C-alpha positions in Angstrom: -92.8 -82.9 -66.8 -94.4 -83.8 -70.2 -95.1 -80.1 -70.9 -91.6 -79.0 -70.1 -90.1 -81.9 -72.2 -92.3 -80.9 -75.1 -91.4 -77.2 -74.9 -87.7 -78.1 -74.8 -88.2 -80.6 -77.7 -89.9 -77.9 -79.9 -87.1 -75.4 -79.1 -84.2 -77.8 -79.9 -85.3 -79.2 -83.2 -88.8 -80.6 -82.9 -90.4 -77.8 -84.8 -88.0 -78.2 -87.7 -88.6 -82.0 -87.8 -92.3 -81.4 -87.8 -92.1 -78.8 -90.6 -90.0 -81.3 -92.6 -92.7 -84.0 -92.1 -95.5 -81.6 -93.0 -93.8 -80.3 -96.2 -92.9 -83.9 -97.2 -96.5 -85.0 -96.6 -97.8 -82.1 -98.7 -95.4 -83.0 -101.5 -96.5 -86.6 -101.4 -100.1 -85.6 -101.6 -99.7 -84.0 -104.9 -100.3 -87.3 -106.6 -103.2 -89.6 -105.9 -100.9 -92.5 -105.3 -98.9 -90.6 -102.7 -101.9 -89.6 -100.6 -101.6 -92.5 -98.1 -97.9 -91.9 -97.7 -98.6 -88.1 -97.2 -101.2 -88.9 -94.5 -98.6 -91.1 -92.7 -96.1 -88.3 -93.0 -98.6 -85.9 -91.4 -99.2 -88.4 -88.6 -95.4 -88.5 -88.0 -95.3 -84.7 -88.1 -97.9 -84.3 -85.5 -96.1 -86.8 -83.3 -92.8 -85.0 -83.9 -94.3 -81.7 -82.9 -95.5 -82.8 -79.4 -94.1 -86.3 -78.7 -93.9 -86.5 -74.9 -97.1 -88.0 -73.4 -98.3 -89.7 -76.6 -98.6 -93.4 -77.1 -98.1 -95.4 -80.2 -100.2 -98.6 -80.5 -100.9 -101.1 -83.2 -104.3 -101.0 -84.8 -106.5 -104.1 -84.9 -105.1 -106.4 -87.7 -107.0 -106.0 -90.9 -107.6 -109.0 -93.2 -105.0 -109.1 -96.0 -101.5 -107.7 -96.1 -102.1 -104.1 -97.3 -100.3 -102.6 -94.2 -97.3 -104.8 -94.8 -97.2 -103.9 -98.5 -97.5 -100.2 -97.8 -94.8 -100.4 -95.1 -92.4 -102.0 -97.6 -93.2 -99.3 -100.2 -92.8 -96.6 -97.4 -89.4 -98.1 -96.5 -88.0 -97.7 -100.0 -89.7 -94.4 -100.8 -88.2 -92.5 -97.9 -88.6 -94.4 -94.6 -85.0 -95.5 -94.5 -83.8 -91.9 -94.7 -86.2 -90.7 -92.0 -85.1 -93.7 -89.9 -81.4 -92.8 -90.4 -82.0 -89.2 -89.5 -83.7 -90.1 -86.2 -81.0 -92.6 -85.4 -78.3 -89.9 -86.0 -80.1 -87.3 -83.9 -80.8 -89.9 -81.2 -77.1 -90.8 -80.9 -76.2 -87.1 -80.8 -78.6 -86.5 -78.0 -77.3 -89.4 -76.0 -73.9 -87.7 -75.7 -75.1 -85.7 -72.8 -77.1 -86.8 -69.7 -79.7 -84.1 -70.3 -80.2 -85.2 -73.9 -81.0 -88.8 -73.0 -84.8 -88.4 -72.9 -84.7 -86.6 -76.3 -82.5 -89.3 -77.7 -85.0 -92.0 -76.5 -87.7 -90.0 -78.2 -85.8 -90.0 -81.5 -85.3 -93.7 -81.3 -89.1 -94.1 -80.7 -89.8 -91.9 -83.7 -87.2 -94.0 -85.7 -89.1 -97.1 -84.9 -92.3 -95.6 -86.1 -90.6 -94.1 -89.2 -89.8 -97.6 -90.5 -93.4 -98.9 -90.4 -96.1 -96.2 -89.8 -98.9 -98.1 -91.5 -101.0 -100.1 -89.1 -100.2 -98.0 -86.1 -102.1 -95.1 -84.4 -100.9 -92.3 -82.2 -103.0 -91.4 -79.2 
């Protein structure tokens, strides 16, 4: 079922979302300061390409508050817009019964889009 869900996901917008993440990540990596944000965008792009069957978990807490600081910067740099996009698509997919799993996936991606630092995808 995961494979069928992923194939349908890629056909109905997953590929476009992943390309958007990858292009945004490459644009962010043009500057040295943007490299950590670009890497997080690439992580989100990989997840957006093949999301069913993956798990998001928190990394072991690091000493200090770097992850929190980076998540706050991420939120203002573009995380809010990515979050709003996923919320909109999630609501649109929830209109039909068949789209509910895809809407749930968009809500899951929206949660990760708000704070990607300190999380890992497996």
